[in-house]
C-alpha positions as CSV (number, residue, x, y, z in Angstrom):
1,M,30.4,42.5,20.2
2,T,27.3,40.6,21.3
3,A,26.9,36.9,21.7
4,A,24.7,36.8,18.6
5,D,27.5,38.5,16.6
6,R,30.0,35.9,17.8
7,R,27.7,33.1,16.9
8,S,27.0,34.6,13.4
9,R,30.8,34.9,12.8
10,A,31.4,31.3,14.0
11,R,28.7,30.0,11.6
12,A,30.2,32.0,8.8
13,M,33.7,30.5,9.4
14,R,32.4,26.9,9.7
15,G,34.1,24.7,7.1
16,V,36.8,27.2,6.2
17,R,40.2,25.6,6.3
18,A,42.4,26.6,9.2
19,G,45.7,28.4,8.6
20,L,49.1,27.9,10.1
21,V,48.9,30.2,13.2
22,S,45.7,28.6,14.6
23,R,47.0,25.1,13.9
24,L,50.3,25.9,15.6
25,I,48.6,27.3,18.7
26,A,46.3,24.3,18.9
27,N,49.2,22.0,18.6
28,A,51.2,23.8,21.3
29,I,48.2,23.3,23.7
30,D,48.0,19.6,22.8
31,L,51.7,19.2,23.4
32,A,51.3,20.7,26.9
33,I,48.3,18.4,27.6
34,V,50.4,15.4,26.5
35,A,53.2,16.5,28.9
36,L,50.6,16.7,31.7
37,L,49.3,13.3,30.8
38,L,52.9,11.9,31.0
39,F,53.4,13.6,34.4
40,G,50.1,12.1,35.5
41,A,51.2,8.7,34.5
42,L,54.5,9.1,36.4
43,F,52.6,10.4,39.4
44,A,50.2,7.4,39.4
45,A,53.2,5.1,39.1
46,G,54.8,6.9,42.1
47,V,51.5,6.5,44.1
48,G,51.5,2.8,43.2
49,M,55.1,2.4,44.3
50,Y,54.4,4.2,47.5
51,M,51.5,2.0,48.3
52,L,53.3,-1.2,47.5
53,G,56.8,-0.1,48.6
54,D,58.7,1.2,51.6
55,G,56.4,4.2,52.4
56,K,58.5,6.9,50.7
57,F,56.8,8.8,47.9
58,R,59.0,9.6,44.9
59,L,58.3,10.0,41.2
60,P,59.8,7.2,39.1
61,H,62.8,8.4,37.1
62,G,63.3,6.2,34.1
63,G,65.6,8.6,32.4
64,P,65.5,9.8,28.8
65,L,64.5,6.4,27.4
66,V,61.2,6.4,29.3
67,T,60.5,9.9,28.1
68,A,61.5,9.1,24.5
69,I,59.1,6.2,24.5
70,G,56.4,7.4,26.8
71,Y,55.8,10.9,25.4
72,P,55.2,9.7,21.8
73,A,53.1,6.8,22.9
74,I,50.9,9.0,25.0
75,E,50.7,11.6,22.2
76,I,49.7,9.0,19.6
77,A,47.1,7.4,22.0
78,Y,45.6,10.9,22.9
79,L,45.5,12.2,19.3
80,S,44.1,9.0,17.9
81,Y,41.3,8.8,20.4
82,M,40.4,12.5,20.2
83,W,40.4,12.7,16.4
84,G,38.8,9.3,15.9
85,S,36.0,10.0,18.3
86,R,35.2,13.8,18.2
87,G,37.4,15.1,15.4
88,K,38.8,17.6,18.0
89,S,41.6,17.4,20.5
90,F,41.4,19.8,23.4
91,G,43.8,22.2,21.7
92,K,41.7,22.2,18.5
93,E,38.5,22.6,20.6
94,L,39.9,25.7,22.2
95,L,40.7,27.2,18.8
96,G,37.5,26.1,17.2
97,L,39.1,23.6,14.8
98,R,38.1,20.1,13.7
99,V,40.1,17.4,11.9
100,L,38.1,15.7,9.1
101,Q,38.6,13.4,6.2
102,K,38.8,15.3,2.9
103,D,35.2,14.3,2.2
104,G,34.1,16.0,5.4
105,H,33.5,12.9,7.5
106,V,35.0,12.1,10.9
107,L,38.3,10.3,10.8
108,R,38.0,6.5,11.0
109,P,40.1,5.0,13.8
110,V,42.8,3.6,11.4
111,R,43.2,7.0,9.7
112,A,43.2,8.8,13.0
113,F,46.0,6.5,14.2
114,G,48.0,7.0,11.1
115,R,47.6,10.8,11.3
116,A,48.6,10.7,15.0
117,V,51.8,8.7,14.2
118,F,52.7,11.1,11.3
119,V,52.0,14.2,13.3
120,T,54.0,12.9,16.3
121,F,57.1,12.2,14.4
122,L,57.0,14.6,11.5
123,G,54.3,17.1,12.4
124,G,56.5,20.2,12.8
125,P,58.2,20.0,9.4
126,S,55.0,18.9,7.8
127,L,53.2,22.0,8.9
128,L,55.7,24.2,7.0
129,W,53.7,23.3,3.9
130,V,50.5,25.0,5.1
131,P,51.3,28.6,4.0
132,I,52.4,27.3,0.6
133,S,49.4,25.0,0.0
134,R,46.4,26.5,-1.8
135,R,44.1,24.5,0.5
136,N,46.1,25.2,3.8
137,A,47.1,21.5,3.9
138,A,50.2,20.2,5.7
139,V,52.1,17.3,4.2
140,H,50.3,14.8,6.5
141,D,46.9,16.2,5.3
142,L,47.9,15.6,1.7
143,A,49.2,12.1,2.4
144,L,46.3,11.0,4.5
145,Q,43.5,12.9,2.8
146,T,42.5,15.0,5.8
147,E,41.8,18.6,6.5
148,V,41.6,21.0,9.5
149,V,38.6,23.3,9.3
150,H,37.1,25.9,11.6
151,D,34.1,24.5,13.5
152,W,33.1,26.0,16.8
153,S,30.0,23.8,17.2
154,N,29.7,21.9,20.5
155,A,28.1,19.0,18.8
156,G,29.9,15.7,18.4
157,A,31.8,15.0,15.3
158,P,29.6,15.6,12.2
159,E,28.6,12.6,10.2
160,T,28.3,14.8,7.1
161,A,30.6,17.4,5.7
162,P,30.2,20.9,7.0
163,V,29.2,23.4,4.3
164,P,32.3,25.2,3.2
165,V,31.8,28.9,3.2
166,E,33.7,31.2,0.9
167,P,35.3,34.2,2.6
168,V,33.0,37.3,2.7
169,A,34.0,40.0,0.2
170,T,34.3,43.3,1.9
171,S,34.0,46.7,0.4
172,P,35.2,49.9,1.9
173,A,31.6,51.0,2.3
174,S,30.7,47.8,4.3
175,V,33.7,48.2,6.5
176,A,32.9,51.9,7.2
177,T,29.3,51.2,8.1
178,G,30.0,48.0,10.0
179,T,27.7,45.8,7.8
180,L,30.0,43.0,7.2
């Protein structure tokens, strides 16, 4: 497949709502990134304690309470910022997905924050609604009037709605000849 073919397929998919599998993979990538951010914060705190302390480097160990508070706080901050500024977190970027308001505009900061809180605490069970929904919407998408669509563009978040594209109807002849 040539680069032109890939670009053509990406343009054809732009605006089509994302399904469960692509959303799960993107979310798994984002969860790993948040874990790395939490480790980075602990490492930075360890460096700070080393510089101000007794000269022994060690990672701070706050126990489960620090993790129970720190991980959701970092996840909410990360997702709020990414969705409110670009419409894409790094996981969604890798999978070619974008989070938009139902009208196709970028999430406003308050809505991005609300979606991040909802996804952080109820995101897993909420995604179970995606295969049942006719518009591939999770419960948090329905509650907050958002949607996740395919968008491989490298541009910043769109100010206008992407043009939704209906799936291409395929016939046996077009599949056989490769003229999809």
